[in-house]
N, C-alpha and C positions, 0 to 999 in steps of 0.2 A: 151368912156375915151378915146382916144388919142386926139381928138379934146380940149378937158375943165378936161384936170388932176386935175386941182387946185379948182374943186367944192365940199365943204364940204360937205358929207352926214352926218347922224343921224340919230340914231335909238335906239329903246328900246327893248330888250332883258327883260323883269318880270319888274325886280324894276331897273335895269341896264342899264346906258345910254352906247351909245358909240358912239365915232365919229372923224373920219376922215376924208382924203380925198378922193375921188373917183379913183384918183391912185394907193391906199393902198389897197384898193377894190379887192380880189382875189391874191395879190400879200403879205399883210403884214395881212391884215382882211382878214378872213377863216368862211363863213360859212356853218354847217352841221345839218344834221338830225340823232338822236339818238334815235330810236325805234319811239314813234310818239312826239318827243319833240327837239328844234334846240337848238343848241349849236354855240358858237361863238367862236373860234382861234385865239388869236392877235399876231403876234409876233415882237420883238424888242429887243434891248439890255438892256433895260431898262425903267421901269414904273415910272410916277412922278404920284402925285393923288394931289388932287384940298383939302382943306378944306373946302371950299364950297361945 
């Protein structure tokens, strides 16, 4: 992570795609397990959604 923080990471959780940079993982993008399911927590000052 310290060597290549600009590497883009993408993953799918159910029908939702999450895209960010490796540097954001653990800082702004968090994964957790709730009971027998997974959850993603995304931190930010604002959200922007694409129409596509």
